[in-house]
ZADO-1210 file (C-alpha; in nm, 4 decimals, padded with zeros to 6 digits):
<atoms>
<atom x="-00.3710" y="-11.7770" z="02.9113" code="UNK" pos="1"/>
<atom x="-00.4961" y="-11.8858" z="03.2534" code="UNK" pos="2"/>
<atom x="-00.2345" y="-11.8473" z="03.5234" code="UNK" pos="3"/>
<atom x="-00.1545" y="-12.1341" z="03.7555" code="UNK" pos="4"/>
<atom x="-00.2249" y="-12.1057" z="04.1282" code="UNK" pos="5"/>
<atom x="00.1490" y="-12.0846" z="04.1930" code="UNK" pos="6"/>
<atom x="00.1779" y="-11.7907" z="03.9531" code="UNK" pos="7"/>
<atom x="-00.1177" y="-11.6179" z="04.1184" code="UNK" pos="8"/>
<atom x="00.0395" y="-11.6647" z="04.4613" code="UNK" pos="9"/>
<atom x="00.3738" y="-11.5327" z="04.3335" code="UNK" pos="10"/>
<atom x="00.1977" y="-11.2241" z="04.1925" code="UNK" pos="11"/>
<atom x="00.0153" y="-11.1639" z="04.5225" code="UNK" pos="12"/>
<atom x="00.3355" y="-11.2111" z="04.7198" code="UNK" pos="13"/>
<atom x="00.5152" y="-10.9634" z="04.4962" code="UNK" pos="14"/>
<atom x="00.2356" y="-10.7084" z="04.5421" code="UNK" pos="15"/>
<atom x="00.2461" y="-10.7577" z="04.9178" code="UNK" pos="16"/>
<atom x="00.6223" y="-10.6980" z="04.9177" code="UNK" pos="17"/>
<atom x="00.5775" y="-10.3705" z="04.7278" code="UNK" pos="18"/>
<atom x="00.2943" y="-10.2554" z="04.9545" code="UNK" pos="19"/>
<atom x="00.4964" y="-10.3411" z="05.2659" code="UNK" pos="20"/>
<atom x="00.7841" y="-10.1263" z="05.1389" code="UNK" pos="21"/>
<atom x="00.5406" y="-09.8417" z="05.0724" code="UNK" pos="22"/>
<atom x="00.4023" y="-09.8872" z="05.4254" code="UNK" pos="23"/>
<atom x="00.7526" y="-09.8516" z="05.5661" code="UNK" pos="24"/>
<atom x="00.7998" y="-09.5230" z="05.3809" code="UNK" pos="25"/>
<atom x="00.4673" y="-09.3949" z="05.5174" code="UNK" pos="26"/>
<atom x="00.5614" y="-09.5160" z="05.8640" code="UNK" pos="27"/>
<atom x="00.8717" y="-09.2945" z="05.8585" code="UNK" pos="28"/>
<atom x="00.6415" y="-08.9951" z="05.8074" code="UNK" pos="29"/>
<atom x="00.4504" y="-09.1082" z="06.1129" code="UNK" pos="30"/>
<atom x="00.1398" y="-08.9134" z="06.2043" code="UNK" pos="31"/>
<atom x="00.2541" y="-08.6002" z="06.0178" code="UNK" pos="32"/>
<atom x="00.0086" y="-08.6355" z="05.7239" code="UNK" pos="33"/>
<atom x="-00.2842" y="-08.6759" z="05.9662" code="UNK" pos="34"/>
<atom x="-00.1597" y="-08.3877" z="06.1813" code="UNK" pos="35"/>
<atom x="-00.1333" y="-08.1626" z="05.8751" code="UNK" pos="36"/>
<atom x="-00.4860" y="-08.2596" z="05.7646" code="UNK" pos="37"/>
<atom x="-00.6236" y="-08.1988" z="06.1157" code="UNK" pos="38"/>
<atom x="-00.4585" y="-07.8569" z="06.1353" code="UNK" pos="39"/>
<atom x="-00.5962" y="-07.7630" z="05.7936" code="UNK" pos="40"/>
<atom x="-00.9460" y="-07.8609" z="05.9081" code="UNK" pos="41"/>
<atom x="-00.9004" y="-07.6681" z="06.2334" code="UNK" pos="42"/>
<atom x="-00.7833" y="-07.3563" z="06.0487" code="UNK" pos="43"/>
<atom x="-01.0786" y="-07.3832" z="05.8094" code="UNK" pos="44"/>
<atom x="-01.3053" y="-07.4003" z="06.1156" code="UNK" pos="45"/>
<atom x="-01.1479" y="-07.0872" z="06.2643" code="UNK" pos="46"/>
<atom x="-01.1865" y="-06.9030" z="05.9346" code="UNK" pos="47"/>
<atom x="-01.5527" y="-07.0046" z="05.9119" code="UNK" pos="48"/>
<atom x="-01.6074" y="-06.8766" z="06.2673" code="UNK" pos="49"/>
<atom x="-01.4353" y="-06.5446" z="06.1845" code="UNK" pos="50"/>
<atom x="-01.6466" y="-06.5046" z="05.8693" code="UNK" pos="51"/>
<atom x="-01.9602" y="-06.5720" z="06.0735" code="UNK" pos="52"/>
<atom x="-01.8663" y="-06.3134" z="06.3378" code="UNK" pos="53"/>
<atom x="-01.7892" y="-06.0571" z="06.0671" code="UNK" pos="54"/>
<atom x="-02.1202" y="-06.1280" z="05.8945" code="UNK" pos="55"/>
<atom x="-02.3083" y="-06.0861" z="06.2236" code="UNK" pos="56"/>
<atom x="-02.1200" y="-05.7624" z="06.2964" code="UNK" pos="57"/>
<atom x="-02.2096" y="-05.6402" z="05.9469" code="UNK" pos="58"/>
<atom x="-02.5774" y="-05.7169" z="06.0102" code="UNK" pos="59"/>
<atom x="-02.5602" y="-05.5201" z="06.3356" code="UNK" pos="60"/>
<atom x="-02.4027" y="-05.2224" z="06.1580" code="UNK" pos="61"/>
<atom x="-02.6843" y="-05.2352" z="05.9014" code="UNK" pos="62"/>
<atom x="-02.9424" y="-05.2368" z="06.1807" code="UNK" pos="63"/>
<atom x="-02.7671" y="-04.9356" z="06.3428" code="UNK" pos="64"/>
<atom x="-02.7963" y="-04.7465" z="06.0128" code="UNK" pos="65"/>
<atom x="-03.1665" y="-04.8406" z="05.9966" code="UNK" pos="66"/>
<atom x="-03.2261" y="-04.7184" z="06.3539" code="UNK" pos="67"/>
<atom x="-03.0493" y="-04.3900" z="06.2743" code="UNK" pos="68"/>
<atom x="-03.2758" y="-04.3496" z="05.9715" code="UNK" pos="69"/>
<atom x="-03.5782" y="-04.4156" z="06.1944" code="UNK" pos="70"/>
<atom x="-03.4567" y="-04.1477" z="06.4378" code="UNK" pos="71"/>
<atom x="-03.4233" y="-03.8946" z="06.1542" code="UNK" pos="72"/>
<atom x="-03.7714" y="-03.9824" z="06.0328" code="UNK" pos="73"/>
<atom x="-03.9119" y="-03.9434" z="06.3842" code="UNK" pos="74"/>
<atom x="-03.7361" y="-03.6087" z="06.4277" code="UNK" pos="75"/>
<atom x="-03.8808" y="-03.4892" z="06.0965" code="UNK" pos="76"/>
<atom x="-04.2295" y="-03.5940" z="06.2080" code="UNK" pos="77"/>
<atom x="-04.1876" y="-03.4201" z="06.5435" code="UNK" pos="78"/>
<atom x="-04.0877" y="-03.1003" z="06.3634" code="UNK" pos="79"/>
<atom x="-04.3921" y="-03.1341" z="06.1393" code="UNK" pos="80"/>
<atom x="-04.6239" y="-03.1989" z="06.4347" code="UNK" pos="81"/>
<atom x="-04.4819" y="-02.9001" z="06.6255" code="UNK" pos="82"/>
<atom x="-04.5625" y="-02.6786" z="06.3279" code="UNK" pos="83"/>
<atom x="-04.9154" y="-02.8251" z="06.3095" code="UNK" pos="84"/>
<atom x="-04.9646" y="-02.7648" z="06.6802" code="UNK" pos="85"/>
<atom x="-04.9256" y="-02.3920" z="06.6205" code="UNK" pos="86"/>
<atom x="-05.2295" y="-02.3968" z="06.3938" code="UNK" pos="87"/>
<atom x="-05.4741" y="-02.6216" z="06.5820" code="UNK" pos="88"/>
<atom x="-05.8351" y="-02.5057" z="06.6133" code="UNK" pos="89"/>
<atom x="-05.9267" y="-02.6884" z="06.9335" code="UNK" pos="90"/>
<atom x="-05.7921" y="-02.8837" z="07.2308" code="UNK" pos="91"/>
<atom x="-05.8874" y="-03.2147" z="07.0731" code="UNK" pos="92"/>
<atom x="-05.6551" y="-03.1600" z="06.7760" code="UNK" pos="93"/>
<atom x="-05.3849" y="-03.0301" z="07.0103" code="UNK" pos="94"/>
<atom x="-05.4029" y="-03.3422" z="07.2306" code="UNK" pos="95"/>
<atom x="-05.3964" y="-03.5724" z="06.9252" code="UNK" pos="96"/>
<atom x="-05.0825" y="-03.4051" z="06.7887" code="UNK" pos="97"/>
<atom x="-04.9237" y="-03.4093" z="07.1358" code="UNK" pos="98"/>
<atom x="-04.9749" y="-03.7880" z="07.1511" code="UNK" pos="99"/>
<atom x="-04.8123" y="-03.8283" z="06.8075" code="UNK" pos="100"/>
<atom x="-04.5121" y="-03.6256" z="06.9249" code="UNK" pos="101"/>
<atom x="-04.4840" y="-03.8395" z="07.2407" code="UNK" pos="102"/>
<atom x="-04.5054" y="-04.1541" z="07.0261" code="UNK" pos="103"/>
<atom x="-04.2232" y="-04.0370" z="06.7988" code="UNK" pos="104"/>
<atom x="-04.0095" y="-03.9403" z="07.1003" code="UNK" pos="105"/>
<atom x="-04.0649" y="-04.2916" z="07.2342" code="UNK" pos="106"/>
<atom x="-03.9607" y="-04.4349" z="06.8951" code="UNK" pos="107"/>
<atom x="-03.6428" y="-04.2266" z="06.9129" code="UNK" pos="108"/>
<atom x="-03.5668" y="-04.3549" z="07.2642" code="UNK" pos="109"/>
<atom x="-03.6222" y="-04.7175" z="07.1541" code="UNK" pos="110"/>
<atom x="-03.4009" y="-04.6687" z="06.8460" code="UNK" pos="111"/>
<atom x="-03.1257" y="-04.5108" z="07.0562" code="UNK" pos="112"/>
<atom x="-03.1449" y="-04.8049" z="07.2981" code="UNK" pos="113"/>
<atom x="-03.1252" y="-05.0530" z="07.0094" code="UNK" pos="114"/>
<atom x="-02.8247" y="-04.8659" z="06.8665" code="UNK" pos="115"/>
<atom x="-02.6482" y="-04.8809" z="07.2040" code="UNK" pos="116"/>
<atom x="-02.7190" y="-05.2552" z="07.2322" code="UNK" pos="117"/>
<atom x="-02.5991" y="-05.3136" z="06.8750" code="UNK" pos="118"/>
<atom x="-02.2714" y="-05.1291" z="06.9405" code="UNK" pos="119"/>
<atom x="-02.2185" y="-05.3451" z="07.2550" code="UNK" pos="120"/>
<atom x="-02.2785" y="-05.6613" z="07.0518" code="UNK" pos="121"/>
<atom x="-02.0394" y="-05.5420" z="06.7795" code="UNK" pos="122"/>
<atom x="-01.7740" y="-05.4860" z="07.0435" code="UNK" pos="123"/>
<atom x="-01.8219" y="-05.8435" z="07.1668" code="UNK" pos="124"/>
<atom x="-01.8085" y="-05.9758" z="06.8089" code="UNK" pos="125"/>
<atom x="-01.4887" y="-05.7814" z="06.7405" code="UNK" pos="126"/>
<atom x="-01.3383" y="-05.9300" z="07.0573" code="UNK" pos="127"/>
<atom x="-01.4315" y="-06.2795" z="06.9393" code="UNK" pos="128"/>
<atom x="-01.2845" y="-06.2043" z="06.5960" code="UNK" pos="129"/>
<atom x="-00.9561" y="-06.0831" z="06.7480" code="UNK" pos="130"/>
<atom x="-00.9350" y="-06.3869" z="06.9774" code="UNK" pos="131"/>
<atom x="-01.0126" y="-06.6309" z="06.6959" code="UNK" pos="132"/>
<atom x="-00.7665" y="-06.4613" z="06.4583" code="UNK" pos="133"/>
<atom x="-00.4978" y="-06.4968" z="06.7247" code="UNK" pos="134"/>
<atom x="-00.5734" y="-06.8684" z="06.7607" code="UNK" pos="135"/>
<atom x="-00.5803" y="-06.9045" z="06.3817" code="UNK" pos="136"/>
<atom x="-00.2378" y="-06.7378" z="06.3541" code="UNK" pos="137"/>
<atom x="-00.0932" y="-06.9828" z="06.6097" code="UNK" pos="138"/>
<atom x="-00.2388" y="-07.2804" z="06.4251" code="UNK" pos="139"/>
<atom x="-00.1117" y="-07.1409" z="06.0945" code="UNK" pos="140"/>
<atom x="00.2402" y="-07.1358" z="06.2415" code="UNK" pos="141"/>
<atom x="00.2007" y="-07.4969" z="06.3557" code="UNK" pos="142"/>
<atom x="00.0708" y="-07.5950" z="06.0116" code="UNK" pos="143"/>
<atom x="00.3617" y="-07.4252" z="05.8361" code="UNK" pos="144"/>
<atom x="00.6076" y="-07.6089" z="06.0610" code="UNK" pos="145"/>
<atom x="00.4376" y="-07.9482" z="06.0149" code="UNK" pos="146"/>
<atom x="00.4123" y="-07.8987" z="05.6393" code="UNK" pos="147"/>
<atom x="00.7839" y="-07.8183" z="05.6273" code="UNK" pos="148"/>
<atom x="00.8688" y="-08.1386" z="05.8149" code="UNK" pos="149"/>
<atom x="00.6392" y="-08.3436" z="05.5914" code="UNK" pos="150"/>
<atom x="00.7776" y="-08.1858" z="05.2750" code="UNK" pos="151"/>
<atom x="01.1337" y="-08.2670" z="05.3834" code="UNK" pos="152"/>
<atom x="01.0457" y="-08.6305" z="05.4558" code="UNK" pos="153"/>
<atom x="00.8472" y="-08.6598" z="05.1334" code="UNK" pos="154"/>
<atom x="01.1358" y="-08.5219" z="04.9248" code="UNK" pos="155"/>
<atom x="01.3768" y="-08.7686" z="05.0832" code="UNK" pos="156"/>
<atom x="01.1628" y="-09.0664" z="04.9872" code="UNK" pos="157"/>
<atom x="00.9973" y="-08.9279" z="04.6730" code="UNK" pos="158"/>
<atom x="01.2066" y="-09.1190" z="04.4186" code="UNK" pos="159"/>
<atom x="01.1805" y="-09.4513" z="04.6030" code="UNK" pos="160"/>
<atom x="00.8071" y="-09.4043" z="04.6538" code="UNK" pos="161"/>
<atom x="00.7526" y="-09.3204" z="04.2881" code="UNK" pos="162"/>
<atom x="00.9431" y="-09.6295" z="04.1775" code="UNK" pos="163"/>
<atom x="00.7377" y="-09.8456" z="04.4124" code="UNK" pos="164"/>
<atom x="00.4113" y="-09.6889" z="04.2945" code="UNK" pos="165"/>
<atom x="00.5063" y="-09.7623" z="03.9337" code="UNK" pos="166"/>
<atom x="00.6016" y="-10.1167" z="04.0303" code="UNK" pos="167"/>
<atom x="00.2691" y="-10.1549" z="04.2124" code="UNK" pos="168"/>
<atom x="00.0730" y="-10.0416" z="03.9082" code="UNK" pos="169"/>
<atom x="00.2567" y="-10.2985" z="03.6985" code="UNK" pos="170"/>
<atom x="00.2150" y="-10.5718" z="03.9619" code="UNK" pos="171"/>
<atom x="-00.1635" y="-10.5266" z="03.9888" code="UNK" pos="172"/>
<atom x="-00.1967" y="-10.5978" z="03.6159" code="UNK" pos="173"/>
<atom x="-00.0741" y="-10.9537" z="03.6807" code="UNK" pos="174"/>
<atom x="-00.3580" y="-11.0188" z="03.9286" code="UNK" pos="175"/>
<atom x="-00.7162" y="-11.0939" z="03.8312" code="UNK" pos="176"/>
<atom x="-00.9779" y="-10.8443" z="03.9505" code="UNK" pos="177"/>
<atom x="-01.1483" y="-11.0820" z="04.1972" code="UNK" pos="178"/>
<atom x="-00.8240" y="-11.1617" z="04.3772" code="UNK" pos="179"/>
<atom x="-00.7140" y="-10.7986" z="04.3767" code="UNK" pos="180"/>
<atom x="-01.0415" y="-10.6883" z="04.5389" code="UNK" pos="181"/>
<atom x="-01.0028" y="-10.9560" z="04.8087" code="UNK" pos="182"/>
<atom x="-00.6403" y="-10.8576" z="04.8622" code="UNK" pos="183"/>
<atom x="-00.7255" y="-10.4883" z="04.9043" code="UNK" pos="184"/>
<atom x="-01.0058" y="-10.5699" z="05.1503" code="UNK" pos="185"/>
<atom x="-00.7689" y="-10.7812" z="05.3574" code="UNK" pos="186"/>
<atom x="-00.5114" y="-10.4996" z="05.3524" code="UNK" pos="187"/>
<atom x="-00.7698" y="-10.2457" z="05.4674" code="UNK" pos="188"/>
<atom x="-00.8831" y="-10.4659" z="05.7556" code="UNK" pos="189"/>
<atom x="-00.5364" y="-10.5771" z="05.8670" code="UNK" pos="190"/>
<atom x="-00.3699" y="-10.3597" z="06.1286" code="UNK" pos="191"/>
<atom x="-00.0220" y="-10.4357" z="05.9924" code="UNK" pos="192"/>
<atom x="-00.1270" y="-10.4157" z="05.6262" code="UNK" pos="193"/>
<atom x="-00.0439" y="-10.7811" z="05.5611" code="UNK" pos="194"/>
<atom x="-00.2862" y="-10.9650" z="05.3338" code="UNK" pos="195"/>
<atom x="-00.0462" y="-11.2324" z="05.2010" code="UNK" pos="196"/>
<atom x="00.1760" y="-11.4108" z="05.4534" code="UNK" pos="197"/>
<atom x="00.3802" y="-11.7302" z="05.4820" code="UNK" pos="198"/>
<atom x="00.3420" y="-11.9994" z="05.7409" code="UNK" pos="199"/>
<atom x="00.6420" y="-11.9602" z="05.9679" code="UNK" pos="200"/>
<atom x="00.7322" y="-12.2095" z="06.2398" code="UNK" pos="201"/>
<atom x="00.3968" y="-12.3734" z="06.1981" code="UNK" pos="202"/>
<atom x="00.1931" y="-12.0530" z="06.2489" code="UNK" pos="203"/>
<atom x="00.0192" y="-11.7945" z="06.0302" code="UNK" pos="204"/>
<atom x="00.2546" y="-11.5055" z="05.9597" code="UNK" pos="205"/>
<atom x="-00.0286" y="-11.2596" z="06.0196" code="UNK" pos="206"/>
<atom x="-00.2205" y="-11.3665" z="06.3300" code="UNK" pos="207"/>
<atom x="00.0333" y="-11.6270" z="06.4587" code="UNK" pos="208"/>
<atom x="-00.2288" y="-11.8969" z="06.5098" code="UNK" pos="209"/>
<atom x="-00.1133" y="-12.2544" z="06.4511" code="UNK" pos="210"/>
<atom x="-00.1688" y="-12.3976" z="06.1024" code="UNK" pos="211"/>
<atom x="-00.2283" y="-12.7772" z="06.1064" code="UNK" pos="212"/>
<atom x="00.0411" y="-12.9931" z="05.9364" code="UNK" pos="213"/>
<atom x="-00.1986" y="-13.1222" z="05.6691" code="UNK" pos="214"/>
<atom x="-00.2946" y="-12.7654" z="05.5790" code="UNK" pos="215"/>
<atom x="00.0753" y="-12.6771" z="05.5605" code="UNK" pos="216"/>
<atom x="00.1255" y="-12.9640" z="05.3162" code="UNK" pos="217"/>
<atom x="-00.1610" y="-12.8282" z="05.0994" code="UNK" pos="218"/>
<atom x="-00.0040" y="-12.4820" z="05.1053" code="UNK" pos="219"/>
<atom x="00.3310" y="-12.6228" z="04.9959" code="UNK" pos="220"/>
<atom x="00.1703" y="-12.7951" z="04.6975" code="UNK" pos="221"/>
<atom x="00.0305" y="-12.4551" z="04.5806" code="UNK" pos="222"/>
<atom x="-00.2542" y="-12.6187" z="04.3927" code="UNK" pos="223"/>
<atom x="-00.5203" y="-12.3947" z="04.5436" code="UNK" pos="224"/>
<atom x="-00.5343" y="-12.0635" z="04.7284" code="UNK" pos="225"/>
<atom x="-00.5634" y="-12.1269" z="05.1015" code="UNK" pos="226"/>
<atom x="-00.6522" y="-11.8700" z="05.3645" code="UNK" pos="227"/>
<atom x="-00.5938" y="-11.8698" z="05.7382" code="UNK" pos="228"/>
<atom x="-00.8913" y="-12.0112" z="05.9282" code="UNK" pos="229"/>
<atom x="-00.8523" y="-11.7437" z="06.1961" code="UNK" pos="230"/>
<atom x="-00.7724" y="-11.4138" z="06.0176" code="UNK" pos="231"/>
<atom x="-00.8572" y="-11.4845" z="05.6532" code="UNK" pos="232"/>
<atom x="-00.5114" y="-11.3875" z="05.5212" code="UNK" pos="233"/>
<atom x="-00.3807" y="-11.5635" z="05.2131" code="UNK" pos="234"/>
<atom x="-00.1194" y="-11.8239" z="05.3065" code="UNK" pos="235"/>
<atom x="00.1261" y="-11.8175" z="05.0173" code="UNK" pos="236"/>
<atom x="00.4059" y="-12.0463" z="05.1330" code="UNK" pos="237"/>
<atom x="00.5544" y="-12.2440" z="05.4205" code="UNK" pos="238"/>
<atom x="00.8956" y="-12.1170" z="05.5220" code="UNK" pos="239"/>
<atom x="00.9563" y="-12.3658" z="05.8007" code="UNK" pos="240"/>
<atom x="00.7852" y="-12.6730" z="05.9348" code="UNK" pos="241"/>
<atom x="00.7759" y="-12.7910" z="06.2921" code="UNK" pos="242"/>
<atom x="00.9240" y="-13.1369" z="06.3075" code="UNK" pos="243"/>
<atom x="00.7734" y="-13.3353" z="06.5913" code="UNK" pos="244"/>
<atom x="01.0237" y="-13.5852" z="06.7192" code="UNK" pos="245"/>
<atom x="00.8862" y="-13.9254" z="06.8126" code="UNK" pos="246"/>
<atom x="00.9407" y="-14.0172" z="07.1736" code="UNK" pos="247"/>
<atom x="01.2116" y="-14.2820" z="07.2199" code="UNK" pos="248"/>
<atom x="01.0915" y="-14.6039" z="07.3895" code="UNK" pos="249"/>
<atom x="01.1878" y="-14.6180" z="07.7546" code="UNK" pos="250"/>
<atom x="01.4388" y="-14.8899" z="07.8518" code="UNK" pos="251"/>
<atom x="01.3357" y="-15.1132" z="08.1340" code="UNK" pos="252"/>
<atom x="01.5420" y="-15.1107" z="08.4515" code="UNK" pos="253"/>
<atom x="01.6329" y="-15.4769" z="08.3984" code="UNK" pos="254"/>
<atom x="01.7567" y="-15.4087" z="08.0444" code="UNK" pos="255"/>
<atom x="01.9594" y="-15.1161" z="08.1671" code="UNK" pos="256"/>
<atom x="02.1162" y="-15.3297" z="08.4380" code="UNK" pos="257"/>
<atom x="02.2156" y="-15.5997" z="08.1868" code="UNK" pos="258"/>
<atom x="02.3701" y="-15.3350" z="07.9670" code="UNK" pos="259"/>
</atoms>
């Protein structure tokens, strides 16, 4: 059965009341949920940085092992060339082997230099890891403290919040999809979370702009859903009207004298 406009407005008003109570509960928690989320993101960032430094240090250690292997290979070649030098038949062969030995000695020097540089880089990485782990530990303490505060506040209001959430689920079933979508959009865009408001003292209860008397009369009749011309909020009722008193006619000076 199709609901009347009045019933639709009552359902929207009821939903707004529930949501406002939920907003108050969330307001008590303040910025704690956002602070907890920010700290969790920050800690995840620190952990990612630590993992990166450790991975880079691991790559450097692998390169050190490779350079050490190269040195051993060069030393083995030098030993081989030295043995060959003892059996050369002419100066040309001797000079060629001598050049190979010099080349392998140069390879050893380069590998030793690379190893030294890699160890220096590892030391820097380890310093960065230690510094980041210290910062992570401090943030972890902050997170533990904030989570404790949030958990305490959440426990205090858990039952009331659960009841309101159940009531909200039930209340949304009384509202058609189109209206519910509009209501949620208004809630998302409104700073104070108010999507359904009354006209109070002749003004919109959301943006406080004046609502013309004729529009107030239409709202009172509740024959159609009316929104504020300025903020778009649904105007569900008129709680008070401004009564404009008519100016009394001025008495002439002569009439006053006779009186």
